[in-house]
C-alpha positions in Angstrom: -0.4 0.2 -0.1 1.2 3.5 -1.0 2.4 5.4 2.2 0.2 8.7 2.2 3.2 10.7 3.2 3.2 14.8 4.6 5.9 17.5 5.2 6.0 19.1 8.4 9.3 21.2 9.8 10.8 20.1 12.9 9.2 23.5 14.5 5.7 22.1 14.2 6.4 18.4 15.4 6.4 18.9 19.2 6.3 15.6 21.7 4.2 13.2 20.2 2.2 15.6 17.8 2.8 16.8 14.3 0.6 19.6 13.3 0.1 20.2 9.1 0.3 23.3 7.3 -2.9 24.6 5.9 -2.0 23.4 2.4 -1.0 19.3 3.7 -4.1 19.5 5.8 -5.8 20.5 2.6 -4.4 17.7 0.9 -5.0 15.3 4.0 -8.8 16.3 3.8 -9.9 17.0 0.9 -7.5 15.7 -2.2 -7.2 12.0 0.1 -10.0 12.4 2.2 -8.6 10.5 5.0 -10.8 10.8 8.7 -9.3 10.8 12.3 -7.7 7.1 12.7 -6.2 6.8 9.5 -2.4 5.9 9.5 -0.2 8.8 7.5 3.2 9.2 7.4 5.2 12.7 8.3 8.8 13.6 7.7 10.5 16.7 8.7 12.6 17.2 5.7 16.0 17.0 8.0 16.2 13.2 7.8 13.4 12.0 10.4 10.2 10.3 9.1 7.2 8.9 11.8 4.1 6.6 11.5 1.7 8.8 12.7 -2.4 8.3 13.2 -4.5 11.4 12.2 -6.4 12.4 15.4 -8.1 15.7 14.6 -8.0 19.2 13.0 -7.9 22.5 14.9 -7.6 25.9 13.3 -7.4 24.4 9.8 -4.2 22.4 10.6 -4.1 18.9 11.2 -2.8 17.4 14.2 -1.2 13.8 13.8 -0.1 11.7 16.8 3.3 10.2 16.8 3.1 6.3 16.8 6.6 5.6 16.2 10.1 6.7 14.8 11.1 5.1 11.4 14.8 3.9 11.4 15.3 2.6 8.1 17.9 4.6 5.5 16.8 5.9 2.6 18.9 8.7 1.8 22.1 8.4 -0.2 25.4 8.5 1.6 27.1 10.8 -1.2 26.8 14.4 -0.6 26.1 15.3 -4.6 25.7 18.5 -5.8 24.3 19.0 -9.3 25.2 22.5 -10.7 22.9 22.8 -13.8 22.6 25.1 -16.7 19.2 26.9 -17.0 17.0 25.2 -19.6 14.1 26.1 -21.4 10.3 25.5 -21.0 9.5 22.3 -18.6 13.3 20.8 -19.1 14.7 22.3 -15.9 11.6 21.5 -13.8 11.8 17.8 -15.1 15.6 17.9 -14.2 14.7 19.0 -10.3 12.1 16.2 -10.1 14.3 13.6 -11.6 17.4 14.9 -9.8 15.4 14.9 -6.2 14.2 11.0 -6.8 18.0 10.1 -7.8 19.5 11.6 -4.5 21.0 14.7 -5.0 21.8 16.8 -1.6 21.5 19.8 -3.3 20.8 21.5 -6.9 22.4 25.2 -7.9 21.1 26.6 -11.4 23.6 28.2 -13.5 23.4 31.1 -15.5 25.5 30.3 -18.4 26.7 32.2 -21.5 25.0 30.0 -24.1 21.8 29.0 -21.7 18.6 29.9 -23.8 16.8 31.0 -20.6 17.8 34.3 -19.0 15.7 35.5 -15.7 15.4 38.6 -14.0 15.5 39.3 -10.1 11.6 38.6 -9.7 11.8 35.4 -11.6 14.8 34.2 -10.0 13.0 34.3 -6.7 9.5 32.6 -8.9 11.2 29.8 -10.2 13.1 28.8 -7.4 10.1 28.7 -5.5 8.7 26.8 -7.9 11.9 24.2 -8.3 11.5 23.8 -4.4 7.7 23.1 -4.5 8.5 20.6 -7.2 11.3 18.8 -5.3 9.5 18.7 -2.2 6.5 16.9 -4.3 9.4 14.4 -5.5 10.7 13.9 -2.1 7.2 12.5 -1.3 6.5 10.7 -3.7 10.1 8.9 -3.6 10.4 8.1 0.0 13.3 10.8 0.9 13.2 12.4 4.0 15.3 15.1 3.5 14.9 18.2 1.4 17.1 19.0 -1.3 18.8 22.5 -1.3 17.8 24.7 -4.1 19.5 27.9 -4.6 18.6 30.8 -6.8 20.5 30.8 -9.9 24.4 31.6 -9.6 26.5 32.9 -12.1 29.7 29.8 -12.2 32.0 32.3 -10.9 29.7 33.2 -8.1 29.0 29.0 -7.7 32.5 28.2 -7.8 33.3 30.9 -5.0 30.7 29.2 -3.1 32.7 25.7 -3.4 35.7 27.7 -2.2 34.3 29.2 0.9 32.3 25.8 1.7 36.3 24.3 1.1 38.0 26.7 3.5 35.1 26.8 6.3 34.1 23.2 6.7 36.8 20.8 7.0 35.2 17.6 6.6 33.7 18.7 3.3 37.3 20.0 2.2 38.2 18.8 -1.5 35.1 18.8 -3.5 35.6 15.9 -6.5 34.4 18.5 -9.4 33.4 16.8 -12.7 32.5 18.9 -15.3 30.6 17.3 -18.2 31.3 18.7 -21.5 30.6 18.0 -25.0 34.1 18.8 -26.1 35.4 15.5 -24.6 37.3 14.5 -21.7 37.8 11.6 -19.1 35.9 8.6 -18.9 33.7 9.2 -16.1 35.0 5.5 -14.9 38.5 6.7 -14.9 37.2 9.9 -12.9 35.3 8.7 -10.5 37.7 5.5 -10.0 39.9 8.4 -8.3 36.8 9.6 -5.9 35.7 8.8 -2.6 32.2 8.2 -1.1 33.6 10.5 1.7 34.0 13.2 -0.4 31.5 15.5 -1.8 31.0 15.4 -5.1 30.2 18.5 -7.6 28.5 17.6 -11.4 28.1 20.4 -13.8 26.2 19.8 -16.5 26.4 22.9 -19.2 23.7 23.8 -21.4 22.6 22.9 -24.9 24.4 25.5 -26.8 27.8 24.3 -24.6 30.0 25.5 -22.3 32.0 29.0 -23.5 35.6 28.9 -24.0 36.1 31.3 -21.0 33.7 29.3 -18.6 35.8 26.2 -19.9 39.2 27.7 -19.0 37.7 29.0 -15.6 36.3 26.0 -14.5 39.4 24.4 -15.9 41.4 26.9 -13.2 39.1 26.1 -10.4 40.1 22.3 -10.4 37.3 20.6 -12.5 38.0 17.7 -14.2 36.4 17.2 -17.9 34.2 14.3 -18.1 33.0 13.0 -21.5 29.5 10.8 -21.9 30.3 9.3 -25.1 30.5 10.3 -28.7 26.4 11.0 -29.3 25.0 14.5 -28.7 22.4 14.4 -25.9 20.3 16.8 -24.6 21.2 18.6 -21.5 18.4 17.1 -19.4 19.6 13.6 -20.4 23.0 14.6 -19.7 21.9 15.6 -15.7 20.6 12.4 -15.1 23.0 9.9 -16.8 25.6 11.4 -14.6 23.9 11.6 -11.4 22.9 7.8 -11.8 26.5 7.0 -12.9 27.8 9.1 -9.9 25.4 7.0 -7.8 26.1 4.1 -9.0 29.9 4.2 -8.0 29.9 6.5 -4.9 25.9 6.4 -3.6 23.5 3.9 -2.9 21.7 3.1 -6.5 24.0 -0.5 -6.9 22.8 -1.3 -3.2 20.3 -4.2 -2.5 17.3 -2.7 -0.9 16.2 -4.1 2.6 12.6 -3.2 3.2 
């Protein structure tokens, strides 16, 4: 039976009671048509999930009584960031949805020279909110318990500055493995991943369908990114993103692990 899962941030989980937002309550009451006594599952976006019983609605918010905390592991052990060039239409929505299912830790939209999408400041905010909603729905569907961190769009220079700051300030996250997926060739993915460790954060940079510009490639090379090829065929950016994530997760994450429950 499919679990009926709801999201409640840690501040809305107190003692043995989890309180849902009005939006989640609407879904519980009017979409799923649940009634008091029904079993539901609540996750807090920080890695915890609880089996609960729907108790009541107070002030338009559902209250659920926690019966037990779940202890099985569903998150990937790999700290994987997808730095993805912006794509027009629903392509980026699709990438966000599937990258969430595949277990990435965070997604950073990249503003690149040849990206076929341009956003003003207002659009950056609204699109980021949209992508976070899409990721949350995907998180609920696929059984994950941690929210994917999705930033507002950054230039590659802004993004690499963030990576460098992380290396400097968080010792255990130093020395990221930076994989630059390029249409201009590079090392085989197995060759590059053979040098990586599952204990090191990995960043997968995927360019736009127009490709990386010469100055972007030069800058990323200076930052220590290692060029990786996905073969001789030309593939769309959304395909490249999912292939890259899958290969990395299979080698260093949990896609090759046997499911135990």
